[in-house]
C-alpha positions as semicolon CSV with decimal commas, in nm:
position;residue;x (nm);y (nm);z (nm)
1;M;5,515;15,316;12,947
2;S;5,821;15,218;12,784
3;E;6,091;14,989;12,964
4;P;6,456;15,189;12,999
5;L;6,691;15,106;12,758
6;V;6,973;14,908;12,914
7;L;7,305;14,860;12,761
8;T;7,461;14,485;12,780
9;E;7,831;14,433;12,689
10;P;7,903;14,252;12,401
11;A;7,923;13,860;12,461
12;D;8,260;13,719;12,410
13;P;8,253;13,525;12,056
14;A;8,230;13,166;12,126
15;P;8,602;12,999;12,061
16;P;8,604;12,805;11,722
17;R;8,552;12,477;11,726
18;R;8,831;12,255;11,649
19;S;8,787;12,051;11,381
20;R;8,859;11,636;11,446
21;V;8,976;11,608;11,084
22;P;9,387;11,548;11,083
23;T;9,451;11,896;10,923
24;L;9,653;11,667;10,624
25;L;9,276;11,530;10,529
26;R;9,148;11,852;10,494
27;Q;9,372;11,880;10,202
28;P;9,202;11,781;9,912
29;D;9,521;11,648;9,717
30;F;9,638;11,470;9,988
31;R;9,273;11,332;10,089
32;R;9,248;11,179;9,749
33;Y;9,607;11,013;9,736
34;W;9,534;10,901;10,120
35;S;9,193;10,766;9,970
36;A;9,348;10,591;9,681
37;Q;9,576;10,408;9,925
38;T;9,303;10,332;10,145
39;V;9,104;10,133;9,898
40;S;9,415;9,980;9,718
41;L;9,532;9,853;10,065
42;F;9,162;9,718;10,152
43;G;9,184;9,524;9,841
44;D;9,549;9,364;9,916
45;Q;9,413;9,219;10,237
46;V;9,146;9,057;10,128
47;T;9,385;8,947;9,781
48;M;9,625;8,814;10,042
49;L;9,445;8,580;10,214
50;A;9,211;8,438;9,926
51;V;9,562;8,414;9,666
52;P;9,720;8,127;9,945
53;L;9,355;7,991;10,022
54;L;9,304;7,965;9,620
55;A;9,588;7,765;9,592
56;L;9,510;7,543;9,893
57;L;9,149;7,473;9,824
58;A;9,159;7,493;9,444
59;V;9,471;7,390;9,324
60;G;9,574;7,120;9,605
61;A;9,931;7,332;9,704
62;G;10,133;7,191;9,952
63;P;10,438;7,333;10,226
64;A;10,671;7,396;9,921
65;E;10,398;7,521;9,645
66;M;10,255;7,724;9,921
67;G;10,635;7,900;9,950
68;Y;10,694;7,889;9,556
69;L;10,356;8,107;9,502
70;T;10,490;8,365;9,784
71;A;10,795;8,376;9,623
72;A;10,722;8,437;9,314
73;S;10,499;8,755;9,433
74;L;10,821;8,868;9,562
75;L;11,053;8,802;9,301
76;P;11,016;9,147;9,129
77;N;11,155;9,319;9,437
78;L;11,473;9,128;9,366
79;F;11,483;9,181;8,972
80;F;11,386;9,514;8,925
81;S;11,317;9,774;9,205
82;L;11,657;9,897;9,160
83;P;11,643;9,998;8,782
84;A;11,250;10,082;8,853
85;G;11,383;10,320;9,087
86;A;11,647;10,473;8,836
87;W;11,394;10,507;8,580
88;V;11,125;10,677;8,803
89;D;11,363;10,924;8,944
90;R;11,388;11,067;8,608
91;H;11,050;11,011;8,512
92;P;10,812;11,346;8,521
93;R;10,467;11,175;8,605
94;R;10,492;10,963;8,894
95;R;10,155;10,966;8,961
96;Q;10,098;10,808;8,598
97;V;10,306;10,571;8,697
98;M;10,112;10,437;8,981
99;I;9,806;10,482;8,760
100;V;9,917;10,244;8,504
101;T;9,988;9,999;8,746
102;D;9,687;9,986;8,962
103;L;9,509;9,937;8,601
104;G;9,779;9,673;8,500
105;R;9,700;9,472;8,833
106;A;9,323;9,495;8,812
107;G;9,365;9,326;8,489
108;L;9,606;9,061;8,612
109;L;9,398;8,961;8,897
110;L;9,062;8,961;8,713
111;A;9,232;8,663;8,486
112;V;9,253;8,485;8,767
113;P;8,846;8,371;8,832
114;L;8,863;8,359;8,462
115;L;9,108;8,088;8,407
116;W;8,931;7,906;8,755
117;W;8,582;7,963;8,590
118;I;8,685;7,754;8,248
119;D;8,887;7,538;8,454
120;A;9,196;7,610;8,300
121;L;9,369;7,733;8,647
122;S;9,717;7,564;8,753
123;L;9,985;7,644;9,004
124;P;10,229;7,758;8,751
125;L;9,912;7,982;8,594
126;L;9,860;8,121;8,979
127;C;10,253;8,196;8,989
128;A;10,263;8,414;8,705
129;V;9,999;8,617;8,761
130;A;10,184;8,706;9,092
131;F;10,466;8,726;8,925
132;L;10,369;9,037;8,650
133;I;10,137;9,203;8,961
134;G;10,444;9,188;9,228
135;T;10,649;9,332;8,916
136;L;10,336;9,660;8,857
137;S;10,392;9,653;9,275
138;V;10,731;9,736;9,245
139;F;10,730;10,028;8,973
140;F;10,376;10,147;9,190
141;E;10,557;10,182;9,518
142;V;10,912;10,275;9,406
143;A;10,699;10,591;9,251
144;H;10,494;10,617;9,586
145;S;10,794;10,770;9,803
146;S;10,851;11,039;9,517
147;L;10,476;11,137;9,534
148;F;10,443;11,129;9,909
149;A;10,728;11,384;9,947
150;A;10,625;11,599;9,657
151;L;10,234;11,599;9,871
152;V;10,362;11,622;10,249
153;K;10,584;11,895;10,393
154;R;10,907;11,758;10,638
155;P;10,768;11,825;10,932
156;D;10,393;11,659;10,860
157;Y;10,608;11,289;10,730
158;V;10,489;11,114;11,090
159;Q;10,149;11,272;11,072
160;A;10,129;11,127;10,725
161;N;10,265;10,843;10,764
162;S;10,019;10,756;11,054
163;L;9,739;10,839;10,833
164;V;9,857;10,583;10,574
165;N;9,881;10,292;10,791
166;G;9,616;10,396;10,980
167;S;9,434;10,325;10,664
168;R;9,629;9,973;10,652
169;A;9,545;9,907;11,019
170;M;9,167;9,958;10,950
171;A;9,201;9,708;10,600
172;H;9,395;9,415;10,844
173;V;9,062;9,467;11,035
174;A;8,785;9,480;10,772
175;G;8,971;9,271;10,462
176;P;9,090;8,958;10,578
177;S;8,764;8,902;10,773
178;I;8,557;9,010;10,452
179;G;8,808;8,775;10,277
180;G;8,749;8,488;10,473
181;V;8,358;8,508;10,409
182;L;8,361;8,520;10,084
183;V;8,618;8,266;10,061
184;Q;8,419;8,026;10,262
185;V;8,038;8,131;10,116
186;L;8,144;8,233;9,715
187;T;8,508;8,080;9,707
188;A;8,813;8,235;9,641
189;P;8,808;8,327;9,302
190;V;8,486;8,529;9,351
191;A;8,679;8,692;9,664
192;L;8,941;8,875;9,435
193;L;8,705;9,010;9,227
194;S;8,690;9,263;9,515
195;G;9,066;9,344;9,497
196;V;9,010;9,424;9,084
197;F;8,787;9,699;9,218
198;T;8,981;9,842;9,481
199;Y;9,262;9,889;9,224
200;L;9,077;10,091;8,988
201;G;8,927;10,264;9,249
202;S;9,273;10,340;9,378
203;A;9,365;10,466;9,002
204;A;9,068;10,712;8,996
205;F;9,146;10,878;9,304
206;L;9,515;10,936;9,198
207;A;9,348;11,028;8,857
208;R;9,228;11,352;9,031
209;T;9,538;11,417;9,283
210;R;9,690;11,746;9,179
211;V;10,089;11,789;9,245
212;I;10,364;11,923;9,137
213;E;10,640;11,644;9,034
214;H;10,999;11,752;8,888
215;A;11,243;11,504;8,732
216;A;11,588;11,490;8,842
217;S;11,813;11,680;8,553
218;S;11,969;11,384;8,320
219;G;12,293;11,527;8,394
220;S;12,264;11,507;8,761
221;G;12,480;11,182;8,792
222;L;12,170;11,004;9,026
223;G;12,118;10,656;8,923
224;M;12,158;10,299;9,032
225;A;12,483;10,357;9,174
226;A;12,465;10,690;9,331
227;G;12,139;10,484;9,531
228;V;12,390;10,198;9,642
229;R;12,633;10,428;9,720
230;Y;12,397;10,658;9,951
231;V;12,279;10,400;10,144
232;A;12,561;10,225;10,191
233;H;12,747;10,552;10,308
234;S;12,419;10,633;10,557
235;T;12,444;10,471;10,913
236;I;12,098;10,573;10,953
237;L;11,974;10,376;10,645
238;R;12,231;10,082;10,632
239;A;12,086;10,015;10,991
240;T;11,778;10,022;10,899
241;L;11,810;9,847;10,597
242;L;12,015;9,552;10,740
243;G;11,712;9,564;11,044
244;T;11,443;9,492;10,832
245;T;11,615;9,277;10,579
246;T;11,640;9,047;10,883
247;L;11,318;9,063;11,045
248;N;11,157;9,021;10,666
249;L;11,390;8,705;10,575
250;F;11,239;8,543;10,901
251;N;10,898;8,697;10,897
252;Y;10,809;8,580;10,537
253;M;10,943;8,217;10,640
254;F;10,687;8,241;10,910
255;A;10,395;8,369;10,626
256;A;10,489;8,146;10,406
257;L;10,331;7,876;10,619
258;F;10,115;8,044;10,825
259;V;9,810;8,000;10,645
260;L;9,851;7,605;10,589
261;Y;9,969;7,551;10,982
262;V;9,658;7,747;11,108
263;T;9,402;7,542;10,894
264;T;9,491;7,230;10,877
265;E;9,689;7,158;11,214
266;L;9,539;7,389;11,389
267;G;9,176;7,307;11,251
268;V;9,060;7,667;11,219
269;S;8,832;7,761;10,931
270;P;8,917;7,965;10,689
271;G;8,618;8,260;10,802
272;M;8,747;8,218;11,141
273;L;9,096;8,271;11,007
274;G;9,010;8,593;10,882
275;L;8,794;8,661;11,154
276;I;9,085;8,625;11,382
277;I;9,296;8,826;11,164
278;G;9,076;9,115;11,160
279;A;9,016;9,173;11,499
280;G;9,366;9,129;11,590
281;A;9,479;9,428;11,327
282;V;9,256;9,650;11,601
283;G;9,603;9,646;11,758
284;G;9,718;9,803;11,408
285;L;9,452;10,101;11,421
286;L;9,610;10,159;11,813
287;G;9,946;10,151;11,657
288;A;9,867;10,378;11,397
289;T;9,709;10,603;11,656
290;I;9,989;10,608;11,948
291;T;10,286;10,621;11,723
292;G;10,294;10,999;11,699
293;A;10,238;11,055;12,069
294;V;10,514;10,735;12,124
295;S;10,795;10,921;11,880
296;R;10,745;11,195;12,032
297;R;10,782;11,139;12,408
298;I;11,040;10,915;12,384
299;G;11,221;11,010;12,034
300;I;11,171;10,870;11,681
301;G;11,469;10,669;11,721
302;P;11,380;10,491;12,044
303;A;11,026;10,430;11,843
304;V;11,248;10,228;11,568
305;L;11,387;9,992;11,814
306;L;11,006;9,975;11,990
307;G;10,884;9,836;11,659
308;F;11,169;9,614;11,583
309;V;11,052;9,396;11,870
310;A;10,665;9,429;11,910
311;F;10,608;9,335;11,587
312;P;10,782;8,972;11,580
313;A;10,774;8,857;11,907
314;P;10,423;8,835;11,958
315;L;10,440;8,537;11,668
316;I;10,609;8,325;11,901
317;L;10,258;8,260;12,055
318;V;10,097;8,115;11,731
319;P;10,388;7,796;11,744
320;L;10,276;7,754;12,126
321;A;9,962;7,747;12,048
322;T;9,809;7,446;12,180
323;G;9,503;7,301;12,385
324;P;9,134;7,393;12,345
325;Q;9,039;7,498;12,059
326;P;8,948;7,853;12,270
327;L;9,286;7,873;12,387
328;V;9,389;7,821;12,052
329;L;9,167;8,090;11,920
330;A;9,275;8,351;12,209
331;A;9,656;8,252;12,170
332;L;9,619;8,325;11,774
333;F;9,410;8,683;11,842
334;A;9,696;8,797;12,117
335;A;9,929;8,692;11,823
336;E;9,827;8,914;11,581
337;F;9,674;9,208;11,769
338;I;10,027;9,296;11,967
339;S;10,211;9,185;11,625
340;A;9,990;9,466;11,427
341;L;10,047;9,747;11,684
342;G;10,380;9,683;11,686
343;V;10,409;9,666;11,293
344;M;10,249;9,998;11,263
345;V;10,485;10,149;11,520
346;L;10,816;10,013;11,342
347;D;10,631;10,096;10,983
348;I;10,511;10,447;11,026
349;A;10,870;10,557;11,250
350;V;11,108;10,362;10,990
351;G;10,901;10,524;10,672
352;S;10,941;10,836;10,809
353;V;11,328;10,820;10,912
354;Q;11,406;10,671;10,598
355;I;11,239;10,950;10,356
356;A;11,371;11,204;10,574
357;A;11,725;11,074;10,546
358;T;11,742;11,080;10,182
359;P;11,751;11,348;9,924
360;V;11,420;11,446;9,729
361;A;11,597;11,369;9,411
362;M;11,682;11,016;9,462
363;L;11,399;10,918;9,689
364;A;11,304;10,680;9,427
365;V;11,634;10,482;9,341
366;V;11,726;10,500;9,710
367;A;11,366;10,292;9,792
368;G;11,450;10,078;9,497
369;F;11,792;9,939;9,624
370;R;11,569;9,955;10,011
371;R;11,337;9,678;9,818
372;T;11,589;9,484;9,611
373;V;11,771;9,396;9,943
374;N;11,486;9,439;10,195
375;Y;11,202;9,274;9,931
376;G;11,427;9,070;9,741
377;I;11,507;8,837;10,111
378;R;11,106;8,793;10,118
379;P;11,117;8,517;9,847
380;I;11,428;8,338;9,991
381;G;11,235;8,292;10,321
382;A;10,933;8,233;10,163
383;V;11,134;7,934;10,002
384;I;11,317;7,829;10,365
385;G;11,010;7,843;10,520
386;G;10,866;7,558;10,237
387;T;11,110;7,375;10,238
388;L;11,218;7,345;10,621
389;G;10,831;7,328;10,694
390;A;10,815;7,000;10,457
391;T;11,179;6,851;10,583
392;I;11,134;6,929;10,952
393;G;10,816;6,976;11,004
394;V;10,531;7,304;10,975
395;R;10,552;7,395;11,368
396;P;10,932;7,370;11,436
397;A;10,988;7,584;11,104
398;L;10,733;7,856;11,285
399;W;10,945;7,828;11,613
400;I;11,269;7,895;11,365
401;A;11,125;8,157;11,191
402;S;10,951;8,370;11,490
403;L;11,268;8,314;11,684
404;G;11,473;8,425;11,408
405;A;11,288;8,726;11,364
406;L;11,394;8,884;11,668
407;L;11,774;8,970;11,538
408;G;11,698;9,258;11,321
409;V;11,672;9,504;11,613
410;L;12,071;9,414;11,675
411;W;12,139;9,622;11,367
412;V;11,921;9,908;11,481
413;A;12,046;9,885;11,859
414;F;12,392;9,980;11,783
415;S;12,350;10,219;11,548
416;P;12,297;10,600;11,599
417;L;11,913;10,583;11,583
418;R;11,902;10,419;11,907
419;A;11,964;10,792;12,077
420;M;11,797;11,015;11,779
421;R;11,522;11,199;11,906
422;V;11,357;11,388;11,578
423;L;11,395;11,306;11,170
424;P;11,732;11,339;11,036
425;E;11,812;11,511;10,758
426;G;11,971;11,408;10,417
427;D;12,220;11,641;10,209
428;E;12,095;11,694;9,905
429;E;12,409;11,745;9,716
430;T;12,687;11,555;9,817
431;G;12,504;11,206;9,974
432;R;12,659;11,320;10,320
433;D;12,575;11,050;10,584
434;P;12,296;11,172;10,735
435;G;12,345;10,995;11,087
436;K;12,708;11,192;11,150
């Protein structure tokens, strides 16, 4: 006998599974842009460690020469940022600018190991290559702000900056570790080859990124003077610029001497140095992860202030590091970990505020002016750091640099940012101060 038919209620449909992939990374064009940034940042970290070690180990550079090398890579920011920004704002294809600069940097970086292999590498040539790569990087970075704004909607600025800076943190984790091992095992010139491939990879990803870009009208009146005026009249942009400029002056005094001090006076090998920097940069991953939540909890302005303190303060542990080697290594690790966390909070919060407070049609020229001042101060800091290291000693110079960097927060503490909860609005037409 057949079983009786039993009618049952249909089961409720299962709730959709939430994807763990961030919303922006599910957008193909942003994903390609983000991938380009990721591979480029990875190569930058290897290069930043390999080049000074190459100067130190293969060319025999001392404290002053290390300062000159650092300055050479940063001087283009002083000379070219503002005119590059004005030009890029009028260029209809910022993405192509970034691709060309990637290819150019790959070619220049390839020249360094070639010069070394034919025994023709010298400090002046290394400085010249660093200067040319820095020049191309200026055009890449001022175009980057416009491409970012074309790809990302304003409500997603913090999330997008968190993703990009998360890649930067990951590059800090893996890049120096691999770079230090490559330098120690295969020599510094070979380590530089990885940077060549990352620039080529970045260019390939950007070539596949589709984005609608609009150049500013040639009759709009936008240009170098307009960018300077807008920043000067904006309490928000002015405060962040002065704060980051002060911080970077002292931080690059510190950076010019850090590798030299740790390897010669503290006796840390290149491989161990790379591992310490890479392991400490896990703090950067933490910072990129929590900045969105922190800015929502305390406000975007207080998050900026937090970054201004959390970035430079831990570096005091470097000149403090004395005693047994394990204690020295622990101090260096703590300095790198906490400082990496702080710089992620600062970069994400400040970057989001600066883009939001700037009219889209002026993004590149305003970014160019910021780089002229902010990045232009870096070679000055590097030369001052090298000179101080050669005259009063490396460790006293590091004390001055690490304590002086904390002064940057004062500019922001007495600005509208200290009470700002959400991202500001830039006036598209008049350049009115977005802080009022």
